[in-house]
C-alpha positions as CSV (number, residue, x, y, z in Angstrom):
1,M,-18.3,-27.3,51.6
2,P,-15.8,-28.6,48.7
3,P,-17.7,-28.7,45.2
4,A,-19.5,-31.9,43.9
5,P,-17.4,-34.5,41.7
6,S,-19.4,-33.7,38.8
7,Q,-18.5,-29.7,39.4
8,I,-14.7,-30.8,39.0
9,L,-15.3,-32.7,36.5
10,L,-17.3,-29.9,34.4
11,S,-14.6,-27.6,34.9
12,L,-11.5,-29.5,34.0
13,A,-14.1,-30.0,30.7
14,T,-14.3,-26.3,30.6
15,Q,-10.5,-26.3,30.9
16,C,-10.0,-28.5,28.0
17,C,-12.1,-26.6,25.7
18,L,-9.8,-23.7,26.9
19,R,-7.0,-25.6,25.5
20,Q,-9.1,-26.8,22.1
21,E,-8.6,-30.4,23.6
22,Y,-12.2,-31.5,22.8
23,D,-12.1,-35.1,22.7
24,Q,-10.6,-35.0,26.2
25,A,-13.4,-32.7,27.2
26,R,-16.4,-34.9,25.8
27,K,-14.4,-38.0,27.8
28,L,-14.9,-35.7,31.0
29,L,-18.6,-34.7,30.1
30,D,-19.3,-38.7,29.6
31,D,-17.9,-38.8,33.1
32,V,-20.1,-36.2,34.9
33,I,-23.3,-38.1,33.8
34,E,-21.9,-41.0,34.9
35,V,-21.7,-39.5,39.0
36,D,-24.5,-37.2,38.8
37,S,-27.5,-37.7,36.1
38,S,-29.6,-35.2,37.4
39,A,-31.8,-32.9,35.4
40,Q,-29.5,-29.7,36.2
41,T,-26.1,-31.3,35.5
42,R,-27.4,-32.5,32.4
43,V,-28.6,-29.5,31.1
44,A,-25.2,-27.9,32.0
45,V,-23.2,-30.8,30.2
46,D,-25.3,-30.4,27.0
47,V,-24.5,-26.7,27.0
48,L,-20.9,-27.3,27.0
49,S,-21.6,-30.0,24.1
50,A,-23.1,-27.7,22.3
51,K,-20.3,-25.0,22.7
52,I,-17.9,-27.8,21.6
53,L,-19.8,-28.4,18.5
54,Y,-19.9,-24.7,17.7
55,V,-16.3,-23.6,18.0
56,E,-15.7,-27.0,15.8
57,D,-17.5,-25.4,13.1
58,K,-20.1,-27.7,13.5
59,W,-23.2,-24.8,13.1
60,E,-26.0,-27.1,11.9
61,S,-25.1,-29.6,15.2
62,S,-24.9,-26.9,17.8
63,L,-28.0,-25.6,16.6
64,A,-29.9,-28.8,16.9
65,A,-28.4,-29.2,20.2
66,A,-29.1,-25.2,21.7
67,N,-32.8,-26.0,20.4
68,L,-32.9,-29.4,22.2
69,I,-31.8,-27.3,25.5
70,L,-34.4,-24.4,24.8
71,Q,-37.1,-27.2,24.5
72,Q,-37.0,-27.7,28.4
73,E,-35.6,-24.2,29.6
74,P,-36.8,-21.5,26.8
75,L,-34.8,-18.9,28.7
76,N,-31.1,-20.3,28.8
77,V,-29.3,-17.9,28.0
78,E,-25.9,-19.9,27.7
79,A,-28.1,-21.9,24.8
80,L,-29.6,-19.0,23.5
81,T,-26.5,-17.5,22.9
82,V,-24.9,-20.7,21.3
83,R,-28.2,-21.0,19.3
84,K,-27.4,-17.0,18.2
85,K,-24.2,-18.0,17.1
86,S,-24.9,-20.4,14.8
87,W,-27.7,-18.8,13.4
88,Q,-24.9,-15.9,12.6
89,A,-22.2,-18.5,10.9
90,L,-24.8,-19.8,8.8
91,S,-26.0,-16.5,7.6
92,Y,-29.8,-16.8,8.8
93,A,-29.8,-13.1,10.2
94,A,-33.8,-12.7,11.1
95,E,-33.4,-15.3,13.8
96,D,-29.5,-14.3,14.3
97,F,-31.3,-10.9,15.7
98,A,-34.5,-12.1,17.5
99,D,-32.2,-14.4,19.5
100,C,-29.5,-11.5,20.1
101,R,-32.8,-9.0,21.3
102,L,-34.0,-12.1,23.6
103,I,-30.4,-12.1,25.4
104,N,-30.3,-8.3,25.6
105,Q,-33.1,-8.8,27.5
106,L,-32.6,-11.6,29.2
107,A,-29.0,-10.8,30.5
108,P,-27.7,-7.6,28.8
109,T,-23.7,-7.0,28.3
110,V,-22.0,-4.6,26.4
111,R,-21.0,-7.1,23.9
112,E,-24.7,-8.6,23.4
113,H,-25.7,-5.3,23.2
114,S,-23.3,-4.3,20.6
115,D,-24.5,-7.2,18.3
116,L,-28.0,-6.0,18.5
117,I,-26.9,-2.7,17.2
118,F,-25.1,-4.1,14.3
119,E,-27.4,-7.0,13.6
120,G,-30.2,-4.6,12.9
121,N,-28.4,-3.3,9.4
122,Y,-29.4,-7.0,7.8
123,L,-33.1,-6.3,8.6
124,H,-35.8,-5.0,6.0
125,G,-37.6,-2.6,8.9
126,T,-34.6,-1.3,10.5
127,T,-34.6,2.8,10.2
128,P,-31.9,5.3,11.0
129,E,-33.9,6.5,13.7
130,M,-33.7,2.7,15.7
131,Q,-30.3,2.5,14.9
132,Y,-29.3,5.9,17.0
133,Q,-31.8,5.2,19.5
134,E,-30.4,1.8,20.2
135,S,-26.4,3.3,19.5
136,R,-27.5,6.4,21.8
137,R,-28.6,3.6,24.6
138,W,-25.8,1.9,24.3
139,N,-23.5,4.7,25.2
140,D,-25.6,5.7,28.1
141,L,-25.0,2.5,29.8
142,Y,-21.4,1.4,29.0
143,A,-19.2,4.6,27.5
144,A,-20.8,7.2,29.3
145,P,-19.7,5.9,33.0
146,L,-16.2,6.3,31.6
147,K,-16.2,9.7,31.5
148,G,-14.4,10.2,34.8
149,K,-11.5,8.6,33.2
150,I,-11.2,11.4,30.5
151,L,-7.7,13.3,31.3
152,P,-7.0,16.9,29.8
153,H,-5.3,16.5,26.7
154,M,-1.5,18.0,26.8
155,N,-1.2,17.8,23.0
156,N,0.6,21.2,21.4
157,P,-2.6,23.1,20.1
158,D,-0.6,24.3,17.1
159,P,-2.7,24.2,13.8
160,D,-0.3,23.7,11.5
161,R,2.5,21.0,13.1
162,R,2.9,17.5,12.0
163,L,0.2,15.5,13.2
164,K,-0.3,11.9,14.7
165,I,-2.7,9.9,12.8
166,G,-3.6,6.5,14.8
167,Y,-5.4,4.0,13.1
168,V,-7.4,1.2,15.4
169,S,-8.6,-1.8,14.0
170,P,-8.8,-5.9,14.6
171,D,-8.4,-6.2,10.7
172,F,-4.9,-5.3,9.7
173,R,-5.0,-9.0,8.2
174,N,-6.3,-10.8,5.1
175,H,-9.6,-9.3,5.5
176,A,-11.6,-7.6,2.9
177,I,-10.8,-4.1,4.6
178,M,-7.4,-4.1,3.3
179,K,-8.7,-3.8,-0.4
180,L,-9.5,0.1,0.7
181,L,-6.9,0.6,3.6
182,P,-3.0,0.0,1.9
183,C,-2.9,3.5,0.2
184,V,-3.6,4.7,3.6
185,L,-0.9,3.1,5.7
186,E,1.8,3.1,3.0
187,N,1.5,7.5,3.3
188,G,2.7,7.4,6.4
189,N,5.7,9.3,8.0
190,N,5.8,12.4,5.8
191,D,6.5,15.8,6.5
192,R,3.0,16.5,7.8
193,F,1.3,13.2,9.5
194,E,2.9,10.6,11.1
195,L,0.9,7.4,11.0
196,F,0.4,4.8,13.8
197,A,-1.7,1.2,13.2
198,Y,-3.1,-0.3,16.2
199,F,-4.1,-3.8,15.8
200,I,-5.9,-5.2,18.3
201,N,-5.0,-8.5,18.3
202,V,-7.3,-11.3,17.0
203,H,-5.8,-13.6,14.6
204,S,-2.0,-12.2,12.8
205,D,-1.4,-13.4,9.1
206,S,0.9,-12.7,6.2
207,V,-0.7,-9.6,6.0
208,T,-0.2,-8.3,9.5
209,N,3.1,-9.5,9.5
210,Y,4.2,-7.3,6.2
211,L,2.6,-4.3,7.6
212,R,4.7,-5.2,11.1
213,A,8.0,-4.9,8.6
214,N,6.8,-2.0,6.8
215,M,5.1,0.5,9.2
216,R,7.3,2.1,11.1
217,N,4.6,2.6,14.1
218,F,2.8,-0.5,14.1
219,V,1.7,-1.6,17.5
220,D,-0.1,-4.8,18.5
221,L,-2.6,-4.3,21.5
222,P,-4.5,-6.5,23.6
223,S,-8.7,-5.6,23.6
224,D,-8.3,-4.0,27.0
225,T,-9.4,-0.8,27.4
226,E,-6.9,0.8,29.8
227,Q,-4.1,-0.6,27.9
228,V,-5.0,0.9,24.7
229,V,-5.6,4.4,26.2
230,Q,-2.4,4.3,28.2
231,R,-0.8,3.8,24.7
232,V,-2.4,5.9,22.6
233,R,-2.0,9.0,25.3
234,A,1.9,7.8,25.7
235,D,2.4,7.8,21.9
236,G,0.7,11.3,22.0
237,I,-1.8,10.8,19.0
238,D,-3.6,14.1,17.8
239,I,-6.3,12.2,15.8
240,L,-7.5,8.9,16.7
241,V,-9.6,6.9,13.9
242,D,-12.0,3.7,14.8
243,L,-11.7,1.6,11.5
244,A,-14.4,-1.0,12.8
245,G,-16.9,0.9,15.1
246,H,-19.2,-1.9,16.9
247,T,-17.4,-5.0,15.0
248,M,-14.5,-3.8,17.0
249,P,-13.6,-5.9,20.1
250,L,-15.6,-3.8,22.8
251,E,-12.9,-3.1,25.0
252,A,-10.9,-1.4,22.2
253,L,-13.8,0.5,21.3
254,L,-14.7,1.5,24.8
255,A,-11.1,3.2,24.6
256,F,-12.6,5.8,22.5
257,A,-14.7,6.5,25.6
258,C,-11.9,7.6,27.5
259,K,-10.8,10.0,25.0
260,P,-7.4,9.5,24.9
261,A,-7.0,11.7,21.5
262,P,-8.2,15.3,21.5
263,V,-9.8,14.2,18.0
264,Q,-11.4,11.2,17.6
265,V,-13.2,10.1,14.4
266,S,-14.8,7.0,12.9
267,W,-14.2,5.7,9.5
268,L,-15.0,2.9,7.0
269,G,-15.1,-0.5,8.8
270,A,-18.6,0.4,10.1
271,L,-21.3,2.3,8.2
272,A,-23.0,3.4,11.3
273,T,-22.8,6.0,13.9
274,T,-21.1,4.5,16.9
275,G,-23.6,6.7,19.4
276,L,-20.5,7.6,21.5
277,D,-20.3,11.0,23.1
278,T,-16.9,11.3,22.6
279,M,-16.2,10.1,18.6
280,D,-16.2,13.6,17.3
281,Y,-16.6,12.9,13.9
282,Y,-17.6,10.1,11.2
283,L,-16.0,10.2,8.4
284,G,-18.3,9.9,4.9
285,D,-18.2,11.1,1.6
286,P,-20.7,12.9,-1.3
287,N,-23.5,10.1,-1.1
288,L,-22.6,8.3,2.0
289,P,-24.6,8.4,4.7
290,G,-27.9,9.4,3.1
291,H,-28.5,13.6,3.2
292,G,-31.1,14.2,6.1
293,T,-29.9,11.4,8.4
294,E,-27.1,13.9,9.9
295,H,-28.8,14.2,13.1
296,L,-29.0,10.6,13.3
297,F,-25.7,10.6,14.1
298,S,-23.8,11.3,17.6
299,E,-20.8,12.1,15.5
300,K,-20.2,15.2,13.2
301,V,-20.8,13.9,9.8
302,Y,-17.5,15.2,7.9
303,R,-18.1,14.5,4.2
304,L,-14.4,14.1,2.3
305,S,-14.6,15.8,-1.2
306,H,-13.5,12.2,-2.5
307,A,-15.5,9.0,-2.4
308,Q,-14.7,7.6,1.0
309,H,-13.2,3.9,-0.6
310,C,-10.5,3.4,-2.7
311,Y,-10.1,-0.2,-4.2
312,R,-7.1,-2.1,-4.5
313,P,-7.4,-5.8,-6.0
314,F,-5.8,-8.4,-4.6
315,G,-5.1,-9.5,-7.9
316,D,-6.3,-9.9,-11.4
317,P,-7.3,-13.3,-12.8
318,G,-8.2,-11.7,-16.2
319,I,-10.9,-10.9,-17.4
320,A,-12.8,-13.4,-19.9
321,A,-15.3,-12.2,-22.5
322,S,-19.3,-12.3,-21.4
323,P,-20.6,-15.4,-20.2
324,F,-23.7,-14.5,-22.0
325,A,-21.9,-14.9,-25.3
326,S,-21.5,-18.6,-24.9
327,N,-24.2,-19.7,-22.6
328,G,-26.9,-17.8,-24.5
329,H,-28.2,-16.8,-21.2
330,V,-27.5,-14.1,-19.2
331,T,-26.1,-15.0,-15.5
332,F,-26.7,-12.8,-12.3
333,G,-24.5,-13.0,-9.4
334,C,-24.5,-12.1,-6.0
335,F,-21.2,-12.7,-3.8
336,N,-22.2,-11.1,-0.6
337,N,-22.3,-12.3,2.7
338,P,-26.5,-14.4,2.8
339,R,-26.9,-12.7,6.1
340,K,-27.7,-9.3,3.6
341,I,-30.2,-11.3,1.6
342,T,-33.8,-11.1,3.2
343,R,-36.6,-12.2,2.0
344,E,-38.1,-9.1,0.3
345,M,-34.8,-8.8,-1.3
346,V,-35.4,-12.7,-2.8
347,Q,-39.1,-11.5,-4.1
348,V,-37.2,-8.5,-6.1
349,W,-34.6,-10.7,-7.5
350,S,-37.5,-13.6,-8.4
351,V,-39.5,-10.9,-10.3
352,I,-36.3,-10.6,-12.2
353,L,-35.4,-13.9,-13.2
354,H,-39.3,-14.3,-14.1
355,L,-38.7,-11.3,-16.6
356,H,-35.7,-12.9,-18.0
357,P,-36.9,-16.5,-17.9
358,T,-33.8,-18.6,-19.1
359,S,-31.2,-16.2,-16.9
360,K,-29.9,-18.4,-14.2
361,L,-28.4,-16.7,-10.7
362,L,-25.1,-17.3,-8.9
363,F,-24.5,-17.2,-5.3
364,K,-21.0,-17.5,-4.1
365,Y,-19.9,-17.3,-0.3
366,P,-17.9,-19.5,1.9
367,V,-20.7,-20.7,4.1
368,L,-22.8,-21.6,1.1
369,D,-20.8,-25.1,0.8
370,R,-23.5,-26.0,3.7
371,P,-26.6,-27.3,2.4
372,M,-28.5,-25.7,5.1
373,A,-27.4,-22.2,3.8
374,R,-28.0,-23.2,0.7
375,Q,-31.9,-24.4,1.2
376,R,-33.3,-21.7,2.8
377,L,-32.3,-19.6,-0.7
378,Q,-33.6,-22.3,-2.9
379,N,-36.8,-22.6,-0.7
380,W,-37.8,-18.7,-0.7
381,F,-37.1,-18.7,-4.5
382,G,-39.5,-22.1,-5.0
383,E,-42.2,-20.0,-3.2
384,D,-41.9,-17.5,-5.9
385,G,-41.7,-19.9,-8.8
386,I,-38.2,-20.3,-9.1
387,P,-37.4,-23.7,-10.0
388,A,-33.8,-24.8,-7.8
389,E,-32.0,-25.8,-11.5
390,R,-31.7,-21.8,-12.1
391,L,-29.9,-21.5,-9.1
392,L,-26.5,-22.2,-9.0
393,F,-24.5,-22.1,-5.6
394,E,-20.3,-22.0,-4.8
395,G,-18.3,-22.1,-2.0
396,N,-15.3,-21.2,-0.3
397,T,-12.1,-20.4,-3.0
398,D,-8.9,-18.3,-2.5
399,D,-8.7,-14.4,-3.2
400,L,-7.8,-15.4,-6.9
401,E,-10.6,-17.9,-7.6
402,H,-12.8,-15.6,-5.7
403,L,-12.3,-12.8,-8.7
404,A,-12.0,-15.3,-11.2
405,S,-15.6,-16.8,-10.3
406,W,-16.9,-13.0,-11.3
407,N,-16.4,-14.4,-15.0
408,R,-19.0,-16.6,-14.7
409,V,-21.5,-13.5,-14.2
410,D,-23.2,-10.8,-16.5
411,I,-24.4,-8.7,-14.0
412,A,-24.6,-8.1,-10.3
413,F,-27.0,-8.2,-8.0
414,D,-26.8,-5.7,-4.7
415,P,-28.5,-6.5,-1.9
416,Y,-30.5,-4.2,0.3
417,P,-30.9,-2.6,2.7
418,Y,-27.3,-3.7,3.5
419,N,-25.6,-3.0,0.3
420,G,-22.2,-5.0,-0.1
421,C,-19.1,-2.9,-0.6
422,I,-15.5,-5.3,-1.3
423,S,-18.3,-7.5,-3.3
424,T,-19.0,-4.7,-5.7
425,L,-15.3,-3.4,-6.0
426,D,-14.7,-6.7,-7.1
427,A,-17.8,-7.1,-9.5
428,L,-16.5,-3.7,-10.7
429,W,-12.8,-4.6,-11.4
430,M,-13.8,-7.7,-12.9
431,G,-16.0,-5.9,-15.5
432,V,-19.5,-6.8,-14.0
433,P,-22.1,-4.0,-14.1
434,V,-24.0,-3.7,-10.6
435,V,-27.9,-3.0,-9.5
436,S,-28.3,-1.3,-6.6
437,R,-31.0,0.2,-4.1
438,H,-30.1,3.0,-1.9
439,G,-31.9,4.2,1.1
440,R,-32.0,5.9,4.6
441,L,-29.8,3.5,6.5
442,A,-25.8,4.6,5.9
443,V,-25.2,0.8,4.7
444,S,-28.3,1.5,2.2
445,C,-25.6,4.2,1.0
446,C,-22.8,2.1,0.0
447,G,-23.8,1.0,-3.5
448,L,-24.3,4.7,-4.4
449,S,-21.1,5.6,-2.8
450,L,-19.1,3.0,-4.9
451,L,-21.2,3.6,-7.9
452,A,-22.1,7.1,-8.5
453,P,-18.3,8.2,-9.0
454,L,-18.7,5.5,-12.0
455,G,-21.5,7.7,-13.4
456,M,-24.1,4.4,-13.1
457,P,-27.4,4.8,-11.8
458,V,-28.7,3.5,-8.3
459,A,-32.4,2.5,-7.8
460,Q,-34.5,4.5,-5.3
461,S,-36.8,1.7,-4.9
462,F,-37.4,-2.1,-5.8
463,E,-39.5,-1.0,-8.8
464,E,-36.4,1.2,-9.9
465,Y,-33.9,-1.6,-9.3
466,I,-36.2,-4.0,-11.5
467,G,-36.3,-1.8,-14.1
468,L,-32.3,-1.1,-13.9
469,A,-31.8,-4.6,-14.2
470,S,-33.7,-5.2,-17.4
471,E,-31.9,-2.3,-19.2
472,L,-28.5,-3.9,-18.2
473,V,-29.7,-7.0,-19.6
474,K,-30.1,-5.3,-22.7
475,T,-27.0,-3.5,-22.4
476,V,-25.0,-6.5,-21.5
477,T,-26.5,-8.6,-24.7
478,A,-25.7,-5.8,-26.9
479,T,-22.0,-4.9,-26.2
480,P,-19.8,-7.7,-26.5
481,D,-16.6,-5.3,-25.0
482,I,-19.2,-4.3,-21.6
483,K,-16.7,-6.2,-19.4
484,Q,-13.9,-4.2,-20.2
485,R,-15.6,-0.9,-20.4
486,V,-16.7,-1.5,-16.7
487,R,-13.3,-2.0,-15.5
488,Q,-11.7,1.3,-17.4
489,A,-14.2,3.1,-16.0
490,L,-13.4,1.9,-12.3
491,R,-10.1,2.4,-13.2
492,R,-10.6,6.1,-14.3
493,S,-13.0,7.2,-11.3
494,E,-11.8,8.5,-8.0
495,L,-12.3,4.8,-6.6
496,M,-9.2,3.8,-7.4
497,D,-7.1,7.6,-7.2
498,E,-5.2,6.8,-4.0
499,A,-3.5,10.3,-4.1
500,G,-6.6,11.6,-4.2
501,L,-7.9,10.0,-1.6
502,I,-4.7,10.8,0.8
503,R,-5.4,14.7,-0.4
504,A,-8.5,15.1,0.9
505,L,-8.1,12.6,3.9
506,E,-5.4,15.3,5.0
507,A,-7.5,18.1,4.0
508,A,-10.1,16.8,6.4
509,Y,-7.3,15.9,9.8
510,R,-5.6,19.4,9.1
511,N,-9.9,20.4,9.3
512,M,-10.4,18.7,12.2
513,W,-7.1,19.6,14.2
514,R,-7.6,23.2,13.4
515,A,-10.8,23.2,14.5
516,W,-10.1,21.8,17.8
517,C,-6.5,24.0,18.4
518,L,-9.6,26.8,18.4
519,S,-11.5,25.5,21.0
520,A,-8.4,24.2,23.2
521,R,-7.6,28.1,23.1
């Protein structure tokens, strides 16, 4: 039986969407309704319309469109998926997680399950036990069935020979992680290690092109399990390093389940266990992950003797005088993704703002160009008695302007439970001291990992967080050169000691390799 005209038109509209011809797709959807106005067809048209709104970055509209569909069909998975993505784009973490969990109940997939794991890091009540359990369940469902594809490794088990190290990431581009990786990637092709960068090709840019031109072994790969596995084995990689965890395109992460290299390591890009049986090590540092949580990693936690982060800023707009000197009041700042800002965190910041009644709080992040993203924060603070005029918002700017915006801030607020990383390093680079709290989740230890090397205190509770903020207010208002002092502390610390990180990494890789050589005999 031939397809109905409405189905043909829907298929054509879908093809237009794939070609990014959205106006033509809308015209075809109008034609669909003209030939078939049944309730089922209307829902299909509405779903595709909502998807178009989402990919056009009209997230408020795609959210509203998805909600209309869900009023009629509360369990429509496609509409739930559009709504989930819209919540995520607008930085509504709890709503995003709730939809992600419902989708996983209705129509579980490897991508949705992976999202559920990652999104859990943003929620106040998440524990390492919960994350470990969910990551292990993901492994059992999607990674363990690939065990039969693991082949014997033919790598020469010489403990002292030159090693091939492969880094796998979708982020070899203008991405925050490229403030941490350059010193590692530039150290390749020496007498002891040969480096390979496997770019799981999402979007190339000038940073990608620079790496392609300057790395001998820069390899573009699709997110395809078999192709990643074959290339890694063909290159004879000895140690394969995952730089993205559950933020990796999933087919590429599942390549690690096929164990294409004798030693596999997760590092840097995602501060959490992968859950994989086949990931041998999680590369941490003296403060990350939290002590006493090592058993909640499927990997063996290997702690570097050096901080796991080494920062290289994109630029230097110059440090201005403390804004307190000209404003007469303290300005706090948070430049993190608003998804990291929980209701509980706002309550703590509200207490601090009440204790310092002339102070203001500047939020900066691209999505804050949108009223809906700003309104949520204004509402929460308003419920806590903080008027809207004490809150400042700034949206998207280029990298140098972003750094320069820290000149408007006296003290940075680090969110909890998902601490900042690059935002904290940027603040320190611009001379802004940071208030942070650490906890049991690995993502709650990033502030400690970054501030401890500078000798800066980190709170263990919200009460301590409030106290540290008040102490910093005293320090900032009494120390005219505080910004210069903070930058110098960062410069002198191991967080900018590139040679020290390379030595620590090389020692770690050599130890891991020697352990494998012993097991291979």
